[in-house]
C-alpha positions as a LaTeX table, in Angstrom:
\begin{tabular}{lrrr}
\hline
Residue & $x$ (\AA) & $y$ (\AA) & $z$ (\AA) \\
\hline
Unk1 & $-13.16$ & 69.31 & $-181.03$ \\
Unk2 & $-10.24$ & 67.02 & $-180.11$ \\
Unk3 & $-10.70$ & 63.33 & $-179.30$ \\
Unk4 & $-10.04$ & 64.10 & $-175.60$ \\
Unk5 & $-12.67$ & 66.85 & $-175.58$ \\
Unk6 & $-15.13$ & 64.53 & $-177.36$ \\
Unk7 & $-14.62$ & 61.78 & $-174.76$ \\
Unk8 & $-14.89$ & 64.32 & $-171.94$ \\
Unk9 & $-18.22$ & 65.50 & $-173.36$ \\
Unk10 & $-19.56$ & 61.92 & $-173.48$ \\
Unk11 & $-18.41$ & 61.29 & $-169.89$ \\
Unk12 & $-20.16$ & 64.50 & $-168.82$ \\
Unk13 & $-23.40$ & 63.23 & $-170.39$ \\
Unk14 & $-23.04$ & 59.74 & $-168.88$ \\
Unk15 & $-22.53$ & 61.27 & $-165.45$ \\
Unk16 & $-25.77$ & 63.22 & $-165.74$ \\
Unk17 & $-28.08$ & 60.19 & $-166.08$ \\
Unk18 & $-29.43$ & 57.94 & $-163.36$ \\
Unk19 & $-28.06$ & 54.64 & $-164.68$ \\
Unk20 & $-27.97$ & 53.10 & $-161.21$ \\
Unk21 & $-24.35$ & 52.00 & $-161.30$ \\
Unk22 & $-20.83$ & 52.74 & $-162.51$ \\
Unk23 & $-20.09$ & 53.20 & $-166.22$ \\
Unk24 & $-17.34$ & 50.75 & $-167.18$ \\
Unk25 & $-17.34$ & 51.23 & $-170.97$ \\
Unk26 & $-19.03$ & 52.97 & $-173.90$ \\
Unk27 & $-18.76$ & 52.68 & $-177.68$ \\
Unk28 & $-20.29$ & 54.05 & $-180.87$ \\
Unk29 & $-23.43$ & 52.15 & $-181.79$ \\
Unk30 & $-25.80$ & 51.71 & $-184.74$ \\
Unk31 & $-25.96$ & 53.09 & $-188.27$ \\
Unk32 & $-28.15$ & 56.16 & $-187.77$ \\
Unk33 & $-27.34$ & 59.33 & $-189.72$ \\
Unk34 & $-29.16$ & 61.92 & $-187.59$ \\
Unk35 & $-28.17$ & 61.52 & $-183.93$ \\
Unk36 & $-24.87$ & 60.33 & $-182.42$ \\
Unk37 & $-25.53$ & 57.05 & $-180.61$ \\
Unk38 & $-23.47$ & 55.22 & $-177.98$ \\
Unk39 & $-23.86$ & 51.91 & $-176.13$ \\
Unk40 & $-23.06$ & 52.37 & $-172.43$ \\
Unk41 & $-22.19$ & 49.47 & $-170.10$ \\
Unk42 & $-23.03$ & 50.06 & $-166.44$ \\
Unk43 & $-22.03$ & 47.75 & $-163.59$ \\
Unk44 & $-23.82$ & 47.34 & $-160.28$ \\
Unk45 & $-23.28$ & 44.53 & $-157.74$ \\
Unk46 & $-21.36$ & 42.52 & $-160.34$ \\
Unk47 & $-24.15$ & 42.73 & $-162.93$ \\
Unk48 & $-23.77$ & 44.63 & $-166.20$ \\
Unk49 & $-26.72$ & 46.53 & $-167.61$ \\
Unk50 & $-26.66$ & 48.29 & $-170.98$ \\
Unk51 & $-28.12$ & 51.60 & $-172.07$ \\
Unk52 & $-28.37$ & 53.71 & $-175.22$ \\
Unk53 & $-27.05$ & 57.26 & $-174.99$ \\
Unk54 & $-27.81$ & 59.73 & $-177.80$ \\
Unk55 & $-26.73$ & 63.24 & $-178.62$ \\
Unk56 & $-29.72$ & 64.83 & $-180.35$ \\
Unk57 & $-29.20$ & 66.65 & $-183.64$ \\
Unk58 & $-30.09$ & 70.28 & $-182.88$ \\
Unk59 & $-29.80$ & 71.26 & $-186.56$ \\
Unk60 & $-32.84$ & 69.14 & $-187.40$ \\
Unk61 & $-34.69$ & 69.07 & $-184.09$ \\
Unk62 & $-34.79$ & 72.67 & $-182.93$ \\
Unk63 & $-36.81$ & 72.14 & $-179.76$ \\
Unk64 & $-35.52$ & 69.19 & $-177.69$ \\
Unk65 & $-37.93$ & 69.95 & $-174.84$ \\
Unk66 & $-40.98$ & 69.45 & $-177.11$ \\
Unk67 & $-39.39$ & 66.44 & $-178.80$ \\
Unk68 & $-38.76$ & 64.70 & $-175.46$ \\
Unk69 & $-42.21$ & 65.67 & $-174.20$ \\
Unk70 & $-43.64$ & 63.77 & $-177.20$ \\
Unk71 & $-41.43$ & 60.72 & $-176.59$ \\
Unk72 & $-42.06$ & 60.55 & $-172.83$ \\
Unk73 & $-45.80$ & 60.97 & $-173.36$ \\
Unk74 & $-46.04$ & 58.26 & $-176.01$ \\
Unk75 & $-43.71$ & 55.73 & $-174.35$ \\
Unk76 & $-45.37$ & 56.18 & $-170.93$ \\
Unk77 & $-48.74$ & 55.56 & $-172.55$ \\
Unk78 & $-47.42$ & 52.51 & $-174.43$ \\
Unk79 & $-45.83$ & 51.11 & $-171.25$ \\
Unk80 & $-49.18$ & 51.30 & $-169.44$ \\
Unk81 & $-51.05$ & 49.54 & $-172.29$ \\
Unk82 & $-48.36$ & 46.86 & $-172.67$ \\
Unk83 & $-48.51$ & 46.05 & $-168.93$ \\
Unk84 & $-52.32$ & 45.86 & $-169.08$ \\
Unk85 & $-52.00$ & 43.43 & $-172.02$ \\
Unk86 & $-49.55$ & 41.22 & $-170.09$ \\
Unk87 & $-46.54$ & 42.16 & $-172.24$ \\
Unk88 & $-42.97$ & 43.06 & $-171.36$ \\
Unk89 & $-42.65$ & 46.87 & $-171.23$ \\
Unk90 & $-38.85$ & 46.71 & $-171.05$ \\
Unk91 & $-38.70$ & 45.07 & $-174.49$ \\
Unk92 & $-41.85$ & 46.22 & $-176.27$ \\
Unk93 & $-41.37$ & 49.97 & $-176.02$ \\
Unk94 & $-38.54$ & 52.42 & $-175.49$ \\
Unk95 & $-37.88$ & 53.28 & $-171.85$ \\
Unk96 & $-36.56$ & 56.78 & $-171.23$ \\
Unk97 & $-33.90$ & 57.03 & $-168.52$ \\
Unk98 & $-34.20$ & 60.25 & $-166.54$ \\
Unk99 & $-31.29$ & 62.42 & $-165.46$ \\
Unk100 & $-30.26$ & 62.56 & $-161.81$ \\
Unk101 & $-32.31$ & 65.76 & $-161.64$ \\
Unk102 & $-35.40$ & 63.94 & $-162.93$ \\
Unk103 & $-35.35$ & 65.51 & $-166.42$ \\
Unk104 & $-35.94$ & 63.67 & $-169.70$ \\
Unk105 & $-32.76$ & 65.05 & $-171.29$ \\
Unk106 & $-29.48$ & 66.74 & $-170.34$ \\
Unk107 & $-27.83$ & 69.85 & $-171.77$ \\
Unk108 & $-24.04$ & 69.68 & $-171.47$ \\
Unk109 & $-21.50$ & 72.48 & $-171.03$ \\
Unk110 & $-21.23$ & 72.83 & $-174.82$ \\
Unk111 & $-24.99$ & 73.30 & $-175.22$ \\
Unk112 & $-25.50$ & 69.82 & $-176.72$ \\
Unk113 & $-28.60$ & 67.86 & $-175.68$ \\
Unk114 & $-28.48$ & 64.20 & $-174.63$ \\
Unk115 & $-31.03$ & 61.51 & $-173.80$ \\
Unk116 & $-30.82$ & 57.87 & $-172.70$ \\
Unk117 & $-32.84$ & 54.69 & $-173.09$ \\
Unk118 & $-32.73$ & 51.23 & $-171.63$ \\
Unk119 & $-31.02$ & 48.91 & $-174.15$ \\
Unk120 & $-33.34$ & 46.23 & $-175.58$ \\
Unk121 & $-31.54$ & 42.92 & $-175.12$ \\
Unk122 & $-31.69$ & 39.93 & $-177.48$ \\
Unk123 & $-33.05$ & 42.04 & $-180.33$ \\
Unk124 & $-31.74$ & 43.09 & $-183.73$ \\
Unk125 & $-32.67$ & 45.54 & $-186.49$ \\
Unk126 & $-32.04$ & 45.23 & $-190.24$ \\
Unk127 & $-31.01$ & 48.01 & $-192.61$ \\
Unk128 & $-32.46$ & 46.21 & $-195.65$ \\
Unk129 & $-35.04$ & 43.51 & $-196.36$ \\
Unk130 & $-33.08$ & 40.25 & $-196.24$ \\
Unk131 & $-36.17$ & 38.08 & $-196.65$ \\
Unk132 & $-39.84$ & 38.90 & $-197.29$ \\
Unk133 & $-40.81$ & 37.77 & $-193.78$ \\
Unk134 & $-38.80$ & 40.67 & $-192.33$ \\
Unk135 & $-40.87$ & 43.15 & $-194.33$ \\
Unk136 & $-44.08$ & 41.46 & $-193.16$ \\
Unk137 & $-42.95$ & 41.58 & $-189.51$ \\
Unk138 & $-42.14$ & 45.28 & $-189.80$ \\
Unk139 & $-45.65$ & 45.86 & $-191.17$ \\
Unk140 & $-47.24$ & 44.03 & $-188.25$ \\
Unk141 & $-45.11$ & 46.02 & $-185.81$ \\
Unk142 & $-45.95$ & 49.42 & $-187.32$ \\
Unk143 & $-49.61$ & 48.42 & $-187.52$ \\
Unk144 & $-49.53$ & 47.30 & $-183.87$ \\
Unk145 & $-47.99$ & 50.67 & $-182.99$ \\
Unk146 & $-51.03$ & 52.31 & $-184.61$ \\
Unk147 & $-53.42$ & 50.06 & $-182.69$ \\
Unk148 & $-51.82$ & 50.67 & $-179.29$ \\
Unk149 & $-51.92$ & 54.44 & $-179.84$ \\
Unk150 & $-55.38$ & 54.56 & $-181.45$ \\
Unk151 & $-56.90$ & 56.33 & $-178.41$ \\
Unk152 & $-53.93$ & 58.61 & $-177.70$ \\
Unk153 & $-54.92$ & 62.28 & $-178.30$ \\
Unk154 & $-52.77$ & 63.03 & $-181.36$ \\
Unk155 & $-53.48$ & 66.76 & $-181.21$ \\
Unk156 & $-51.59$ & 67.00 & $-177.90$ \\
Unk157 & $-48.29$ & 66.13 & $-179.62$ \\
Unk158 & $-45.87$ & 68.76 & $-180.91$ \\
Unk159 & $-44.76$ & 68.89 & $-184.54$ \\
Unk160 & $-41.05$ & 68.16 & $-184.19$ \\
Unk161 & $-40.53$ & 69.06 & $-187.86$ \\
Unk162 & $-43.11$ & 71.58 & $-189.05$ \\
Unk163 & $-45.28$ & 70.40 & $-191.95$ \\
Unk164 & $-43.24$ & 67.21 & $-192.38$ \\
Unk165 & $-45.87$ & 65.44 & $-194.50$ \\
Unk166 & $-47.90$ & 68.46 & $-195.59$ \\
Unk167 & $-47.62$ & 67.54 & $-199.28$ \\
Unk168 & $-49.59$ & 70.59 & $-200.42$ \\
Unk169 & $-47.20$ & 72.93 & $-198.58$ \\
Unk170 & $-44.20$ & 71.08 & $-200.02$ \\
Unk171 & $-45.71$ & 71.57 & $-203.48$ \\
Unk172 & $-45.74$ & 75.34 & $-202.92$ \\
Unk173 & $-42.09$ & 75.24 & $-201.81$ \\
Unk174 & $-41.29$ & 73.25 & $-204.96$ \\
Unk175 & $-42.99$ & 75.82 & $-207.21$ \\
Unk176 & $-40.97$ & 78.63 & $-205.60$ \\
Unk177 & $-37.77$ & 76.63 & $-206.13$ \\
Unk178 & $-38.61$ & 76.31 & $-209.83$ \\
Unk179 & $-39.38$ & 80.02 & $-210.15$ \\
Unk180 & $-36.24$ & 81.11 & $-208.30$ \\
Unk181 & $-33.97$ & 78.55 & $-210.01$ \\
Unk182 & $-31.07$ & 79.81 & $-207.88$ \\
Unk183 & $-28.62$ & 77.25 & $-209.30$ \\
Unk184 & $-29.84$ & 77.48 & $-212.92$ \\
Unk185 & $-30.71$ & 73.79 & $-212.95$ \\
Unk186 & $-34.35$ & 73.92 & $-214.07$ \\
Unk187 & $-33.44$ & 73.24 & $-217.71$ \\
Unk188 & $-31.71$ & 69.97 & $-216.79$ \\
Unk189 & $-34.79$ & 68.88 & $-214.83$ \\
Unk190 & $-37.52$ & 70.10 & $-217.18$ \\
Unk191 & $-39.11$ & 66.65 & $-217.60$ \\
Unk192 & $-39.15$ & 66.01 & $-213.85$ \\
Unk193 & $-40.58$ & 69.48 & $-213.12$ \\
Unk194 & $-43.37$ & 68.80 & $-215.60$ \\
Unk195 & $-44.06$ & 65.45 & $-213.90$ \\
Unk196 & $-44.55$ & 67.12 & $-210.51$ \\
Unk197 & $-46.82$ & 69.80 & $-211.96$ \\
Unk198 & $-48.87$ & 67.24 & $-213.90$ \\
Unk199 & $-49.40$ & 65.25 & $-210.69$ \\
Unk200 & $-50.47$ & 68.19 & $-208.53$ \\
Unk201 & $-53.61$ & 66.26 & $-207.54$ \\
Unk202 & $-51.39$ & 63.97 & $-205.43$ \\
Unk203 & $-50.18$ & 66.99 & $-203.46$ \\
Unk204 & $-53.72$ & 67.75 & $-202.31$ \\
Unk205 & $-55.62$ & 64.45 & $-202.15$ \\
Unk206 & $-54.78$ & 63.29 & $-198.61$ \\
Unk207 & $-54.56$ & 66.83 & $-197.21$ \\
Unk208 & $-58.08$ & 67.48 & $-198.52$ \\
Unk209 & $-59.38$ & 64.24 & $-197.02$ \\
Unk210 & $-57.94$ & 65.24 & $-193.63$ \\
Unk211 & $-59.43$ & 68.74 & $-193.89$ \\
Unk212 & $-62.83$ & 67.28 & $-194.82$ \\
Unk213 & $-62.72$ & 64.89 & $-191.84$ \\
Unk214 & $-62.79$ & 61.70 & $-193.91$ \\
Unk215 & $-59.32$ & 60.73 & $-192.60$ \\
Unk216 & $-58.67$ & 61.01 & $-188.84$ \\
Unk217 & $-55.60$ & 62.63 & $-187.33$ \\
Unk218 & $-53.54$ & 59.93 & $-185.61$ \\
Unk219 & $-50.26$ & 59.44 & $-183.79$ \\
Unk220 & $-47.86$ & 58.56 & $-186.60$ \\
Unk221 & $-44.23$ & 57.49 & $-186.69$ \\
Unk222 & $-43.27$ & 59.25 & $-189.94$ \\
Unk223 & $-40.07$ & 57.24 & $-190.53$ \\
Unk224 & $-41.36$ & 53.71 & $-191.07$ \\
Unk225 & $-38.19$ & 52.07 & $-192.35$ \\
Unk226 & $-37.37$ & 48.46 & $-191.55$ \\
Unk227 & $-34.41$ & 49.45 & $-189.36$ \\
Unk228 & $-36.73$ & 51.29 & $-186.99$ \\
Unk229 & $-38.13$ & 47.97 & $-185.81$ \\
Unk230 & $-36.33$ & 45.84 & $-183.25$ \\
Unk231 & $-36.83$ & 42.14 & $-184.04$ \\
Unk232 & $-36.61$ & 39.41 & $-181.43$ \\
Unk233 & $-33.32$ & 37.63 & $-182.09$ \\
Unk234 & $-34.86$ & 34.19 & $-181.51$ \\
Unk235 & $-38.33$ & 34.40 & $-183.04$ \\
Unk236 & $-37.56$ & 37.14 & $-185.64$ \\
Unk237 & $-40.91$ & 38.70 & $-184.73$ \\
Unk238 & $-41.30$ & 42.48 & $-184.65$ \\
Unk239 & $-40.78$ & 43.52 & $-181.05$ \\
Unk240 & $-40.48$ & 47.28 & $-180.60$ \\
Unk241 & $-40.79$ & 50.45 & $-182.71$ \\
Unk242 & $-37.80$ & 52.74 & $-182.15$ \\
Unk243 & $-36.54$ & 56.15 & $-183.34$ \\
Unk244 & $-39.50$ & 58.19 & $-182.13$ \\
Unk245 & $-38.09$ & 61.63 & $-182.99$ \\
Unk246 & $-40.69$ & 62.21 & $-185.71$ \\
Unk247 & $-43.68$ & 60.82 & $-183.78$ \\
Unk248 & $-46.32$ & 63.51 & $-184.16$ \\
Unk249 & $-49.86$ & 64.06 & $-185.46$ \\
Unk250 & $-50.36$ & 62.68 & $-188.97$ \\
Unk251 & $-52.09$ & 60.15 & $-191.22$ \\
Unk252 & $-51.81$ & 56.38 & $-190.83$ \\
Unk253 & $-51.85$ & 56.01 & $-194.62$ \\
Unk254 & $-48.67$ & 58.09 & $-194.83$ \\
Unk255 & $-46.84$ & 55.70 & $-192.50$ \\
Unk256 & $-48.02$ & 52.81 & $-194.68$ \\
Unk257 & $-47.10$ & 54.62 & $-197.88$ \\
Unk258 & $-43.56$ & 55.51 & $-196.84$ \\
Unk259 & $-42.88$ & 51.86 & $-195.99$ \\
Unk260 & $-44.06$ & 50.78 & $-199.44$ \\
Unk261 & $-42.06$ & 53.52 & $-201.16$ \\
Unk262 & $-38.85$ & 52.34 & $-199.55$ \\
Unk263 & $-39.38$ & 48.64 & $-198.90$ \\
Unk264 & $-41.37$ & 47.41 & $-201.92$ \\
Unk265 & $-39.23$ & 49.06 & $-204.58$ \\
Unk266 & $-37.19$ & 46.65 & $-206.70$ \\
Unk267 & $-34.21$ & 49.02 & $-206.80$ \\
Unk268 & $-32.19$ & 51.38 & $-204.65$ \\
Unk269 & $-33.51$ & 54.85 & $-203.86$ \\
Unk270 & $-30.86$ & 56.39 & $-206.13$ \\
Unk271 & $-30.73$ & 53.74 & $-208.89$ \\
Unk272 & $-29.79$ & 55.37 & $-212.20$ \\
Unk273 & $-31.06$ & 52.49 & $-214.36$ \\
Unk274 & $-34.80$ & 53.18 & $-214.21$ \\
Unk275 & $-35.60$ & 49.86 & $-215.90$ \\
Unk276 & $-34.73$ & 48.25 & $-212.56$ \\
Unk277 & $-37.36$ & 50.27 & $-210.69$ \\
Unk278 & $-40.86$ & 48.96 & $-210.01$ \\
Unk279 & $-43.19$ & 48.33 & $-207.09$ \\
Unk280 & $-43.07$ & 44.63 & $-206.19$ \\
Unk281 & $-46.72$ & 43.56 & $-205.81$ \\
Unk282 & $-45.71$ & 40.48 & $-203.80$ \\
Unk283 & $-44.03$ & 42.73 & $-201.20$ \\
Unk284 & $-46.92$ & 45.20 & $-201.40$ \\
Unk285 & $-49.33$ & 42.38 & $-200.58$ \\
Unk286 & $-47.17$ & 41.08 & $-197.71$ \\
Unk287 & $-46.89$ & 44.52 & $-196.15$ \\
Unk288 & $-50.59$ & 45.30 & $-196.62$ \\
Unk289 & $-51.55$ & 42.01 & $-194.93$ \\
Unk290 & $-49.18$ & 42.62 & $-192.02$ \\
Unk291 & $-50.11$ & 46.29 & $-191.52$ \\
Unk292 & $-53.87$ & 45.66 & $-191.50$ \\
Unk293 & $-53.41$ & 42.67 & $-189.16$ \\
Unk294 & $-51.22$ & 44.74 & $-186.84$ \\
Unk295 & $-53.75$ & 47.58 & $-186.78$ \\
Unk296 & $-56.28$ & 45.06 & $-185.48$ \\
Unk297 & $-59.42$ & 46.90 & $-186.59$ \\
Unk298 & $-58.27$ & 50.35 & $-185.43$ \\
Unk299 & $-58.33$ & 51.82 & $-188.97$ \\
Unk300 & $-61.52$ & 53.09 & $-190.58$ \\
Unk301 & $-62.73$ & 51.63 & $-193.87$ \\
Unk302 & $-61.83$ & 54.90 & $-195.60$ \\
Unk303 & $-58.27$ & 54.70 & $-194.26$ \\
Unk304 & $-57.84$ & 51.14 & $-195.49$ \\
Unk305 & $-59.17$ & 52.00 & $-198.96$ \\
Unk306 & $-56.76$ & 54.97 & $-199.05$ \\
Unk307 & $-53.64$ & 52.84 & $-198.47$ \\
Unk308 & $-52.68$ & 52.70 & $-202.20$ \\
Unk309 & $-53.14$ & 56.49 & $-202.37$ \\
Unk310 & $-50.81$ & 56.75 & $-199.36$ \\
Unk311 & $-48.13$ & 54.81 & $-201.26$ \\
Unk312 & $-48.52$ & 57.02 & $-204.34$ \\
Unk313 & $-48.53$ & 60.24 & $-202.32$ \\
Unk314 & $-45.49$ & 59.45 & $-200.18$ \\
Unk315 & $-43.48$ & 58.38 & $-203.24$ \\
Unk316 & $-44.51$ & 61.52 & $-205.12$ \\
Unk317 & $-43.74$ & 63.72 & $-202.09$ \\
Unk318 & $-40.31$ & 62.18 & $-201.60$ \\
Unk319 & $-39.43$ & 62.61 & $-205.27$ \\
Unk320 & $-40.63$ & 66.22 & $-205.12$ \\
Unk321 & $-38.43$ & 66.85 & $-202.05$ \\
Unk322 & $-35.38$ & 65.40 & $-203.83$ \\
Unk323 & $-36.09$ & 67.54 & $-206.88$ \\
Unk324 & $-36.64$ & 70.67 & $-204.77$ \\
Unk325 & $-33.31$ & 70.09 & $-203.03$ \\
Unk326 & $-31.59$ & 69.63 & $-206.40$ \\
Unk327 & $-33.00$ & 72.93 & $-207.64$ \\
Unk328 & $-31.98$ & 74.70 & $-204.42$ \\
Unk329 & $-28.39$ & 73.46 & $-204.52$ \\
Unk330 & $-28.44$ & 70.19 & $-202.54$ \\
Unk331 & $-28.72$ & 71.87 & $-199.15$ \\
Unk332 & $-30.79$ & 69.24 & $-197.25$ \\
Unk333 & $-30.07$ & 65.70 & $-198.44$ \\
Unk334 & $-26.46$ & 64.54 & $-198.43$ \\
Unk335 & $-25.18$ & 63.82 & $-201.95$ \\
Unk336 & $-22.30$ & 61.61 & $-203.10$ \\
Unk337 & $-22.14$ & 62.57 & $-206.76$ \\
Unk338 & $-23.18$ & 65.34 & $-209.11$ \\
Unk339 & $-26.89$ & 65.17 & $-209.86$ \\
Unk340 & $-27.48$ & 62.69 & $-207.03$ \\
Unk341 & $-30.75$ & 64.31 & $-205.91$ \\
Unk342 & $-31.98$ & 64.47 & $-209.49$ \\
Unk343 & $-31.29$ & 60.73 & $-209.84$ \\
Unk344 & $-33.22$ & 60.12 & $-206.61$ \\
Unk345 & $-36.15$ & 62.17 & $-207.89$ \\
Unk346 & $-36.23$ & 60.25 & $-211.18$ \\
Unk347 & $-36.27$ & 56.96 & $-209.29$ \\
Unk348 & $-39.26$ & 58.04 & $-207.18$ \\
Unk349 & $-41.17$ & 59.30 & $-210.21$ \\
Unk350 & $-40.57$ & 56.02 & $-212.05$ \\
Unk351 & $-42.00$ & 54.26 & $-209.01$ \\
Unk352 & $-45.04$ & 56.56 & $-209.07$ \\
Unk353 & $-45.64$ & 55.70 & $-212.75$ \\
Unk354 & $-45.38$ & 51.99 & $-211.97$ \\
Unk355 & $-47.80$ & 52.30 & $-209.04$ \\
Unk356 & $-50.25$ & 54.17 & $-211.26$ \\
Unk357 & $-50.10$ & 51.33 & $-213.78$ \\
Unk358 & $-50.76$ & 48.83 & $-210.96$ \\
Unk359 & $-53.41$ & 50.86 & $-209.16$ \\
Unk360 & $-56.18$ & 48.32 & $-209.78$ \\
Unk361 & $-53.97$ & 45.49 & $-208.51$ \\
Unk362 & $-53.13$ & 47.47 & $-205.37$ \\
Unk363 & $-56.82$ & 48.20 & $-204.73$ \\
Unk364 & $-57.71$ & 44.50 & $-205.16$ \\
Unk365 & $-55.00$ & 43.51 & $-202.68$ \\
Unk366 & $-56.33$ & 45.96 & $-200.11$ \\
Unk367 & $-59.88$ & 44.71 & $-200.66$ \\
Unk368 & $-58.69$ & 41.17 & $-199.94$ \\
Unk369 & $-57.57$ & 42.08 & $-196.42$ \\
Unk370 & $-60.34$ & 44.51 & $-195.41$ \\
\hline
\end{tabular}
């Protein structure tokens, strides 16, 4: 597609939405890797209002109608609760802008699907933890998200990515990848393969607890990275949870665990020097405190006690996914060097080992904030 065709496509999408004024400018926005995001400036009666316009990634999200049904349902519910609590619904949740036809998304002449949100002013997001307080604020925000949606019927949401955190199912996919060994890489990853097989109990623990009814099905975010929280520019407090594409039924402990996996590690996700990798107990404690505070009593005692298991499971699952992709020829995660996914898997497994060594410390920290 030429630059002119690209711009024409964006203008077509802008013209489809009910922005309430004339578009005077748009530009690329943000650092997301999944959807294409643009900041749109709209003028009406001399006042400029800003909006986010996104082209949804149809390769990953196959059913935009179900995805947007989830987002509209959750944000409408949040808006109602925020108003009842005396908050500001234009800043504390995403606000979906409808098309001129009253739809939640627009399909252009190329078959691409677009959606729009009101831009949240005077807010910022961070791609990495710059100071421990940021990590704490993200924990409070994700916990608060859990609390606000505690009574939302999770089973009414669609699975936008089937079996996203079904660790037991991912374990079966991994075993098939080892057996097939389509790229003849199993020999180079023998130690890592053995690690996954030796830790099979982690693939089943949380799934079994859900099946037995000891963990409740909840509305979960499933991508609880720091940059999915908008922080108030002045107070630096967590303001709004964004990027709701993977909001679906799941386990609260998985949302907690994925945050710890990514945010409390002392090294990068693909660090080759494994001596640099450990789980920072100071950051683990900060996040645990913030998450439990944010949840405001909405979690059960069993869920709270399972938080360390959530951290272990999500780290194990992520490492297993990296290793599976390596064995299958690097078809899912983007790589930037040979063996990149194997390096990522090794990093996650080192983190699992460190968490196992610190399991008693993690349990004591959780006990402190129960």
